[in-house]
C-alpha positions in Angstrom: -10.1 -100.5 43.5 -10.9 -96.9 42.7 -14.3 -96.1 41.1 -15.1 -93.2 38.9 -18.3 -91.3 39.7 -20.7 -90.6 36.8 -21.8 -87.2 38.3 -18.2 -86.1 38.4 -17.5 -87.3 34.9 -20.6 -85.5 33.7 -19.2 -82.3 35.2 -15.8 -83.0 33.6 -17.4 -83.4 30.2 -19.5 -80.3 30.6 -16.4 -78.2 31.5 -14.4 -79.6 28.6 -17.1 -79.0 26.1 -18.2 -75.6 27.3 -14.7 -74.3 27.9 -15.2 -73.1 31.4 -16.5 -73.9 34.9 -19.0 -71.0 34.9 -20.8 -72.1 31.8 -20.7 -75.7 32.8 -22.1 -74.9 36.2 -25.0 -73.1 34.6 -25.7 -76.0 32.3 -25.6 -78.5 35.1 -27.6 -76.3 37.5 -24.8 -76.5 40.1 -22.7 -73.8 41.8 -19.2 -73.0 40.4 -17.6 -74.2 43.7 -19.4 -77.5 43.5 -18.2 -78.1 39.9 -14.6 -77.0 40.8 -14.7 -79.4 43.8 -15.7 -82.3 41.6 -12.9 -81.6 39.2 -10.4 -81.4 42.1 -11.6 -84.8 43.5 -11.4 -86.4 40.0 -7.8 -85.2 39.6 -6.9 -86.4 43.1 -8.5 -89.8 42.4 -6.5 -90.3 39.2 -3.4 -88.6 40.4 -3.3 -86.5 37.1 -3.7 -82.9 36.1 -6.6 -82.8 33.7 -6.8 -79.1 33.0 -4.2 -76.4 32.2 -5.3 -73.4 34.2 -2.3 -71.1 33.3 -4.1 -69.1 30.6 -7.2 -67.0 30.5 -9.3 -69.9 29.2 -9.3 -73.4 30.6 -7.8 -76.1 28.4 -7.3 -79.9 28.6 -3.9 -81.4 29.2 -3.0 -84.5 27.2 -4.3 -86.7 30.1 -7.5 -84.7 30.1 -8.0 -85.1 26.4 -7.5 -88.9 26.8 -10.0 -89.1 29.7 -12.6 -87.1 27.7 -13.0 -89.9 25.2 -13.8 -92.4 28.0 -15.9 -90.0 30.0 -18.2 -89.2 27.1 -18.8 -92.9 26.5 -19.4 -93.7 30.2 -21.9 -90.8 30.6 -23.7 -91.8 27.4 -23.9 -95.4 28.5 -25.2 -94.4 31.9 -27.9 -92.3 30.3 -28.9 -95.0 27.9 -29.4 -97.5 30.7 -31.5 -95.1 32.7 -33.6 -94.2 29.7 -34.1 -97.7 28.5 -35.2 -99.1 31.8 -37.2 -96.2 33.3 -38.3 -93.8 30.7 -42.1 -93.7 30.2 -42.4 -90.2 28.7 -42.4 -91.1 25.0 -44.3 -93.9 23.4 -45.8 -94.3 19.9 -44.8 -95.0 16.3 -43.2 -93.0 13.5 -43.2 -94.2 9.9 -40.0 -93.4 8.1 -39.8 -93.8 4.3 -36.3 -94.3 2.7 -35.4 -95.2 -0.8 -33.7 -98.6 -1.1 -30.5 -97.2 -2.4 -29.7 -94.9 0.5 -30.7 -97.1 3.4 -27.0 -98.1 3.9 -24.8 -97.0 5.5 -26.6 -94.2 7.3 -30.0 -95.4 8.3 -29.0 -98.3 10.6 -26.9 -96.0 12.7 -29.8 -93.5 12.9 -32.2 -96.2 14.0 -29.8 -97.4 16.6 -29.2 -93.9 17.9 -32.9 -93.1 18.0 -33.8 -96.3 19.8 -31.2 -95.5 22.5 -32.8 -92.1 23.0 -36.5 -93.2 22.7 -36.7 -96.9 23.4 -40.5 -97.0 23.7 -41.0 -95.3 20.3 -41.2 -97.7 17.3 -39.8 -96.5 14.0 -41.6 -98.3 11.1 -39.1 -98.3 8.2 -40.7 -98.3 4.8 -38.0 -98.9 2.2 -39.2 -98.3 -1.4 -38.6 -96.1 -4.4 -38.9 -92.3 -4.4 -42.1 -92.0 -6.4 -44.1 -94.3 -4.2 -42.7 -92.8 -1.0 -43.8 -89.3 -2.1 -47.2 -90.7 -2.9 -47.5 -92.3 0.6 -46.3 -89.1 2.2 -48.9 -87.1 0.4 -51.6 -89.5 1.7 -50.3 -89.2 5.3 -49.1 -92.8 5.4 -45.5 -91.8 6.1 -44.5 -89.2 8.8 -41.0 -88.5 7.3 -39.5 -89.5 4.0 -36.1 -89.2 2.3 -36.0 -89.1 -1.5 -33.4 -89.2 -4.2 -34.3 -86.8 -7.0 -33.0 -84.0 -9.3 -35.3 -81.3 -7.9 -36.9 -80.2 -4.6 -40.6 -79.9 -4.1 -42.2 -77.2 -1.8 -41.9 -78.2 1.8 -38.8 -80.3 1.3 -35.3 -79.8 2.6 -32.1 -80.7 0.7 -29.7 -82.7 2.9 -27.0 -83.5 0.4 -26.1 -83.4 -3.3 -24.1 -86.4 -4.5 -23.1 -87.6 -8.0 -24.3 -90.9 -9.5 -21.6 -93.4 -10.3 -21.5 -96.5 -12.4 -21.1 -99.8 -10.4 -20.3 -103.3 -11.5 -18.8 -106.6 -10.4 -15.3 -106.4 -8.8 -12.8 -106.7 -11.7 -15.8 -107.0 -14.0 -15.9 -106.3 -17.8 -19.6 -105.9 -18.4 -19.1 -102.1 -18.6 -16.9 -102.6 -21.7 -19.5 -104.5 -23.7 -21.7 -102.9 -26.4 -24.6 -102.6 -26.3 -24.1 -101.8 -22.6 -26.2 -104.1 -20.5 -28.1 -102.3 -17.8 -30.0 -103.5 -14.7 -32.6 -101.1 -13.3 -35.7 -101.0 -11.0 -38.9 -100.3 -12.8 -39.5 -97.2 -10.8 -35.9 -96.0 -10.7 -35.7 -92.2 -10.9 -32.1 -92.4 -12.1 -33.0 -94.4 -15.2 -34.2 -91.6 -17.5 -31.2 -89.4 -16.9 -28.8 -92.4 -17.3 -30.2 -93.5 -20.7 -30.3 -89.8 -21.9 -26.6 -89.5 -21.1 -25.8 -92.8 -22.9 -27.7 -91.6 -26.0 -25.9 -88.3 -26.0 -22.6 -90.1 -25.8 -23.6 -92.4 -28.7 -23.3 -95.6 -26.6 -25.8 -98.3 -27.4 -27.6 -99.9 -24.4 -30.0 -102.6 -23.5 -31.9 -103.1 -20.2 -31.5 -106.8 -19.5 -33.0 -106.7 -16.0 -36.1 -104.7 -15.1 -37.4 -105.6 -11.6 -38.8 -104.4 -8.3 -36.1 -106.2 -6.4 -32.8 -104.5 -5.5 -31.5 -108.0 -4.6 -32.1 -109.2 -8.2 -30.2 -106.2 -9.5 -27.3 -106.7 -7.2 -27.1 -110.4 -8.0 -27.1 -109.7 -11.7 -24.5 -107.0 -11.5 -22.2 -108.9 -9.1 -22.3 -111.8 -11.6 -20.9 -109.3 -14.2 -24.0 -109.7 -16.4 -24.9 -106.0 -16.3 -24.0 -102.6 -14.8 -26.0 -100.3 -12.6 -25.9 -96.8 -11.2 -26.0 -95.7 -7.6 -25.5 -92.6 -5.5 -21.8 -92.3 -4.7 -21.0 -93.7 -1.3 -24.0 -96.0 -1.1 -22.7 -98.9 -3.2 -22.6 -102.2 -1.2 -19.3 -103.9 -0.5 -19.9 -106.7 -3.1 -20.1 -104.1 -6.0 -17.3 -101.8 -7.1 -17.4 -98.3 -8.5 -16.3 -98.5 -12.2 -13.2 -96.7 -13.1 -14.1 -96.3 -16.8 -11.6 -93.7 -17.8 -14.1 -91.7 -19.8 -15.5 -94.7 -21.7 -18.8 -94.2 -20.0 -20.5 -90.8 -19.6 -20.3 -88.9 -16.4 -23.6 -88.9 -14.6 -25.6 -86.0 -13.1 -25.8 -85.3 -9.4 -28.9 -86.1 -7.4 -30.3 -84.6 -4.3 -31.0 -86.4 -1.1 -34.1 -84.6 0.2 -36.1 -84.8 3.4 -39.9 -84.2 3.7 -41.8 -84.0 7.0 -39.6 -81.6 9.1 -42.2 -78.8 8.8 -45.2 -80.9 9.9 -44.8 -80.2 13.6 -44.7 -83.8 14.8 -43.4 -82.9 18.3 -40.2 -83.4 20.1 -39.7 -87.1 19.2 -40.1 -86.5 15.5 -37.9 -83.5 15.6 -35.2 -85.6 17.2 -35.4 -88.1 14.4 -35.2 -85.4 11.8 -32.1 -84.0 13.5 -30.5 -87.4 13.5 -31.2 -87.8 9.7 -29.7 -84.3 9.0 -26.5 -85.2 10.9 -26.3 -88.6 9.1 -26.3 -87.0 5.6 -24.6 -83.7 6.4 -21.0 -83.9 7.7 -20.7 -81.2 10.5 -17.7 -79.0 10.9 -15.3 -80.6 13.4 -15.1 -78.9 16.8 -11.7 -79.3 18.5 -10.7 -78.5 22.0 -7.2 -77.2 22.5 -5.0 -79.8 24.2 -2.0 -78.7 26.2 0.7 -81.2 27.0 2.3 -80.8 30.4 6.0 -81.1 30.7 
């Protein structure tokens, strides 16, 4: 049985991501010869050529590209185990406020990623509506908040701009009825703009559900008793985006904003802010050139 060494895999990943042995050696605090020797041993162990060294810059072969996927996972899992079982450096609690409607799908993945990096730091998630979250943030009750709003207050940071969409029951017909039956939260920041657009379009409407509970709204809408509006991409799987063909007005875009990044909460809070940014901003893909050996 042949065993892969994590240190060697870490060197392999560093070379692949940095594009050269010299840069990787500096990052790893090793000599170039030590890194080169590790790569040679890895190729000998696997009986494969992992790098194409024929050009000026180093590039992965097809086998190297395949290994890189596994190597990244193995190194990350190794680091997670070490951190989870031995790290004592970071402890404490961060209160994160997030509006109900944008908790999914991004926030669970952020919490999972943060816990792996800082297992002894507790994130207290406060899920509420934007107006209350901004009030709690102003009082210092929340360290970081996300909001959904049309503008941006001083000290805030825009993460994304996304349109509102109409949502209803799968294969539902409530959106065709007049007056249009609506379900909204009492403090919903979308509501004024939605009814304004309906009035401008001359569509009569009636709020049949006004509640503090998102579950109540979702149950009513999924029963095809009303329609609702959500930020595009955040609708739950039991509700469908309504393809109304122009029979309902188009809705304005809303900002997803972040507050708290400028408060100087230290390395841990900065890490959480970075994870939130990545969750709502899609980064440009970085591709490493793969060279197939013949």
